[in-house]
C-alpha positions as CSV (number, residue, x, y, z in Angstrom):
1,M,19.0,-21.7,4.0
2,F,20.7,-24.4,2.0
3,T,20.0,-26.9,-0.8
4,V,19.4,-30.5,0.0
5,R,22.1,-31.4,-2.6
6,S,24.8,-29.2,-0.8
7,A,23.8,-30.6,2.6
8,L,24.1,-34.2,1.4
9,S,27.5,-33.5,-0.2
10,L,28.7,-32.2,3.1
11,G,27.7,-35.4,4.9
12,A,24.2,-34.6,6.3
13,S,21.9,-37.6,6.5
14,E,18.5,-37.8,4.9
15,D,17.0,-38.3,8.3
16,R,18.5,-35.0,9.5
17,L,17.1,-33.2,6.5
18,R,13.6,-34.5,7.4
19,A,13.8,-33.2,11.0
20,R,11.0,-31.1,12.4
21,D,13.2,-28.0,13.0
22,L,13.6,-27.6,9.2
23,D,11.0,-26.2,6.8
24,R,10.6,-28.4,3.8
25,S,7.9,-26.4,2.0
26,I,10.2,-25.5,-0.9
27,R,11.4,-28.6,-2.7
28,G,15.1,-29.1,-2.7
29,V,15.8,-26.4,0.0
30,R,15.8,-26.4,3.7
31,M,15.5,-23.5,6.2
32,P,14.4,-23.0,9.8
33,V,10.8,-23.6,10.6
34,D,10.5,-20.0,11.9
35,A,12.2,-18.5,8.9
36,T,11.5,-14.8,8.2
37,L,10.2,-13.5,4.9
38,T,13.7,-12.6,3.9
39,M,14.9,-16.1,4.7
40,R,12.1,-17.5,2.7
41,L,13.0,-15.3,-0.2
42,D,16.6,-16.4,0.0
43,A,15.3,-20.0,-0.1
44,A,13.1,-19.3,-3.1
45,F,16.1,-18.0,-5.1
46,L,18.2,-21.0,-4.1
47,A,15.5,-23.1,-5.6
48,V,15.0,-20.9,-8.7
49,P,18.2,-18.9,-9.2
50,S,16.8,-17.1,-12.4
51,A,13.7,-15.8,-10.6
52,F,13.1,-12.3,-9.1
53,A,10.4,-11.0,-6.7
54,C,7.4,-9.4,-8.2
55,G,3.9,-8.3,-7.1
56,P,3.2,-7.6,-3.4
57,T,6.4,-9.4,-2.5
58,A,8.5,-6.9,-4.5
59,A,6.5,-4.0,-3.1
60,H,7.1,-5.3,0.4
61,I,10.9,-5.5,-0.2
62,H,10.9,-1.8,-1.2
63,G,8.8,-0.9,1.8
64,L,5.7,0.2,0.0
65,P,2.4,0.2,2.0
66,L,0.2,-2.7,1.2
67,P,-3.4,-3.6,2.1
68,F,-3.5,-6.4,4.7
69,R,-5.3,-8.8,2.4
70,V,-2.3,-8.9,0.0
71,A,0.7,-8.2,2.2
72,P,3.2,-11.1,2.2
73,G,3.1,-13.1,5.3
74,A,3.5,-16.8,5.9
75,G,1.8,-17.6,2.5
76,A,3.1,-17.8,-1.0
77,I,5.9,-15.8,-2.4
78,D,5.4,-13.8,-5.6
79,I,8.2,-14.6,-8.1
80,A,8.6,-14.2,-11.8
81,I,10.8,-15.5,-14.6
82,A,11.7,-13.1,-17.4
83,G,9.5,-13.7,-20.4
84,P,9.3,-15.5,-22.7
85,G,10.5,-18.1,-20.1
86,R,7.8,-20.2,-18.5
87,A,6.7,-19.7,-15.0
88,V,8.1,-22.2,-12.4
89,R,5.2,-24.2,-10.9
90,R,6.2,-24.9,-7.2
91,R,4.3,-25.1,-4.0
92,R,4.5,-21.9,-1.9
93,F,5.2,-19.8,-5.0
94,R,2.8,-17.5,-7.0
95,A,4.9,-17.8,-10.1
96,R,4.5,-15.8,-13.3
97,S,6.3,-15.2,-16.6
98,L,6.9,-11.4,-16.8
99,R,8.2,-9.3,-19.7
100,V,10.8,-6.9,-18.3
101,R,13.0,-4.2,-19.8
102,P,16.6,-3.2,-18.8
103,G,16.5,-1.6,-15.4
104,D,13.2,-3.2,-14.4
105,V,15.0,-5.8,-12.2
106,V,17.3,-4.6,-9.4
107,V,19.0,-6.2,-6.4
108,V,17.9,-5.0,-2.9
109,G,20.3,-6.4,-0.3
110,R,20.9,-9.7,-2.0
111,I,17.4,-10.2,-3.3
112,P,16.6,-9.7,-7.1
113,T,13.4,-7.9,-7.4
114,L,11.4,-5.6,-9.7
115,S,12.5,-1.9,-9.3
116,V,10.3,0.2,-7.0
117,E,8.7,1.9,-10.1
118,R,7.9,-1.4,-11.8
119,A,6.8,-3.0,-8.5
120,W,4.3,-0.2,-8.0
121,C,3.0,-0.7,-11.5
122,D,2.6,-4.4,-10.8
123,L,0.3,-3.7,-7.9
124,T,-2.5,-2.7,-10.3
125,R,-3.5,-6.4,-10.3
126,W,-4.2,-6.3,-6.6
127,C,-4.9,-2.8,-5.5
128,S,-7.6,-0.2,-5.9
129,V,-6.8,3.3,-7.2
130,P,-6.8,4.8,-3.7
131,E,-4.4,2.1,-2.5
132,L,-2.1,2.8,-5.5
133,V,-2.2,6.5,-4.6
134,A,-1.1,5.6,-1.1
135,G,1.8,3.6,-2.5
136,A,2.9,6.3,-4.8
137,D,2.6,9.0,-2.2
138,H,4.8,7.0,0.2
139,A,7.4,6.1,-2.4
140,I,7.9,9.7,-3.4
141,R,7.8,11.1,0.2
142,M,10.4,8.6,1.2
143,R,12.5,9.5,-1.8
144,L,12.4,6.0,-3.2
145,T,11.4,7.4,-6.6
146,T,9.9,10.5,-8.2
147,L,6.6,11.3,-9.9
148,P,8.3,11.6,-13.4
149,R,10.0,8.2,-12.9
150,L,6.6,6.6,-12.0
151,V,5.0,8.2,-15.1
152,E,7.9,6.9,-17.3
153,A,7.5,3.4,-15.8
154,V,3.8,3.4,-16.7
155,D,4.6,4.7,-20.2
156,R,7.2,2.0,-20.9
157,L,5.3,-1.0,-19.5
158,P,5.6,-3.9,-22.0
159,D,2.0,-4.9,-21.3
160,Q,-0.4,-2.0,-21.4
161,R,-3.2,-3.7,-19.4
162,G,-3.9,-1.7,-16.3
163,T,-2.2,1.5,-17.4
164,A,-5.4,3.5,-17.4
165,K,-5.9,2.6,-13.7
166,L,-2.2,3.5,-13.0
167,R,-2.6,6.9,-14.7
168,A,-5.7,7.6,-12.8
169,A,-3.8,7.0,-9.6
170,L,-0.9,9.2,-10.7
171,E,-3.3,12.2,-11.2
172,L,-4.1,12.0,-7.5
173,V,-0.6,11.8,-6.1
174,D,0.3,14.2,-3.4
175,P,3.4,13.2,-1.4
176,A,2.6,15.8,1.3
177,S,0.3,13.1,2.8
178,E,2.0,11.6,5.7
179,S,0.4,8.3,6.0
180,P,-1.1,5.7,3.5
181,K,-4.6,6.0,5.1
182,E,-4.5,9.8,4.7
183,S,-3.7,9.2,1.0
184,E,-6.5,6.7,0.6
185,T,-9.0,9.0,2.3
186,R,-8.1,12.0,0.0
187,A,-8.3,9.8,-3.1
188,L,-11.8,8.6,-2.2
189,V,-13.0,12.1,-1.7
190,V,-11.7,13.3,-5.0
191,L,-12.9,10.2,-6.9
192,A,-16.4,10.9,-5.5
193,G,-16.4,14.4,-7.2
194,L,-15.9,16.3,-3.9
195,P,-13.5,19.3,-3.7
196,T,-9.8,18.5,-3.4
197,P,-8.7,19.2,0.2
198,R,-5.4,20.8,1.1
199,V,-3.0,18.3,2.8
200,N,-1.3,18.8,6.2
201,V,-2.4,22.4,6.8
202,T,-1.3,24.4,9.8
203,I,-4.2,26.2,11.6
204,H,-3.7,29.3,13.6
205,D,-6.1,31.3,15.8
206,E,-7.1,34.9,15.4
207,R,-3.9,35.9,17.3
208,G,-1.7,33.9,14.9
209,L,-1.0,31.3,17.5
210,F,-0.6,27.6,16.5
211,V,-3.6,25.5,17.1
212,A,-3.1,22.3,15.0
213,R,-1.7,20.7,11.9
214,V,-4.6,18.9,10.3
215,D,-4.5,16.0,7.8
216,Q,-6.9,17.5,5.2
217,F,-8.6,20.8,5.0
218,F,-11.4,22.1,2.8
219,E,-10.5,25.7,3.3
220,D,-13.4,27.3,1.5
221,F,-15.9,25.4,3.7
222,G,-14.1,25.2,7.1
223,E,-14.2,21.4,7.0
224,V,-11.4,19.3,8.4
225,L,-10.8,15.6,7.8
226,E,-8.7,13.7,10.3
227,Y,-7.7,10.0,9.8
228,Q,-7.5,8.3,13.3
229,G,-5.4,5.2,13.5
230,D,-6.1,2.7,16.3
231,H,-3.4,4.3,18.6
232,H,-5.7,7.4,18.8
233,R,-8.1,5.1,20.6
234,T,-5.9,2.9,22.6
235,D,-3.5,5.5,23.9
236,Q,-5.4,7.4,26.6
237,R,-3.2,10.5,26.5
238,Q,-3.4,10.7,22.7
239,W,-7.2,10.3,22.9
240,R,-7.4,13.2,25.4
241,R,-5.1,15.4,23.2
242,D,-7.3,14.6,20.2
243,R,-10.5,15.7,22.1
244,T,-8.9,19.0,23.2
245,R,-7.5,19.6,19.7
246,E,-10.9,19.0,18.1
247,S,-12.6,21.4,20.6
248,E,-10.0,24.1,19.8
249,L,-10.6,23.7,16.1
250,E,-14.3,23.8,16.4
251,S,-14.0,26.9,18.6
252,L,-12.6,28.6,15.6
253,G,-15.7,27.8,13.6
254,L,-14.3,24.7,11.9
255,H,-15.9,21.3,11.7
256,V,-13.9,18.1,12.2
257,T,-14.8,14.7,10.6
258,E,-12.8,11.8,11.9
259,V,-12.1,8.9,9.6
260,T,-11.2,5.4,10.7
261,E,-10.3,2.1,9.0
262,A,-13.9,1.0,9.4
263,D,-14.9,4.1,7.3
264,L,-12.5,3.2,4.5
265,R,-14.2,-0.2,4.3
266,R,-17.5,1.6,3.6
267,P,-16.3,4.2,1.1
268,V,-19.7,5.2,-0.3
269,E,-21.0,5.9,3.2
270,L,-17.9,7.9,4.0
271,V,-18.1,10.3,1.1
272,E,-21.8,10.7,1.6
273,R,-21.1,11.9,5.1
274,V,-18.4,14.2,4.0
275,A,-20.6,15.6,1.3
276,R,-23.4,16.3,3.7
277,N,-21.0,18.2,6.0
278,L,-19.7,20.2,3.1
279,A,-23.2,21.0,1.9
280,R,-24.1,22.4,5.4
281,R,-21.2,24.8,4.9
282,G,-22.1,26.0,1.4
283,W,-20.9,23.4,-1.1
284,R,-23.3,23.2,-3.9
285,G,-21.8,20.3,-5.8
286,E,-23.0,16.7,-5.9
287,I,-21.4,13.3,-5.6
288,R,-20.2,11.8,-8.9
289,L,-18.5,8.5,-8.4
290,S,-15.6,8.0,-10.8
291,R,-15.2,4.6,-12.5
292,W,-12.2,4.1,-10.2
293,F,-14.1,4.7,-7.0
294,P,-14.1,1.4,-5.0
295,R,-17.9,1.1,-4.4
296,T,-17.5,-2.1,-2.3
297,P,-14.6,-3.2,-0.1
298,P,-12.4,-6.1,-1.3
299,V,-13.8,-9.5,-0.4
300,A,-11.1,-10.2,2.2
301,L,-12.0,-7.0,4.1
302,Q,-15.7,-7.4,3.5
303,R,-15.8,-10.7,5.4
304,R,-14.2,-8.9,8.5
305,S,-16.8,-6.1,8.5
306,P,-19.2,-6.2,11.5
């Protein structure tokens, strides 16, 4: 990545700087047409040296899980200027003016970005409560931060908009969840008023022998929830192991409900199904959807639904 000004000063011609092998999407900067996200970020900060990454871009830099609809790809980069400065209006940037406090902006590699705690808080603009729970669970499990530091970050936000949503997510955090989709599933269940399942529980048979380690377990009702990623379908050996595992669990008197990405796109139908299974096993409660329960999928996912 380099600036047009520096290239001209070193003798490059204007024709060369207009060549097809160079990306000209950021004014005043050139980079390879197949530039990675990191290269594009470097180019962005060459163009706007005082900026820092924010929003989904900052979350991506820290490795936080993001819904596909907002994950940075070939589209615009989220950058901010410290307030009260004015946001830079440039093509390929989603630019904002953002009030920050000391410690809110850090450098990861060579990229200035919101800290992991402030980046997670910033996701409230794009993510549902279950998606925020998934991000927090992951960040704590990977030791990127701690629950007290996330709580402190919410408390010290300069702008209090969205803090109620963030606090609702923090109440559901359980870093024992081992995947973002497991976290989302658990959050949906709790936000629907169902019992809180135990996470990643080891099941033994009557002889004390290991049978399985299940994603989520409603112990009082013998109900198991298992999130199945696509590899459980495409990997034949994994699929066979899953079927044997499920049979072994059900031979112990347990019932297994499998959850997929398609189920998460229909959250009301999912929790209704889980509630019926719990009711068959003695649960006497009822569904009470929290205000934070995502009753409909985001538009970007809704369009992909069959």
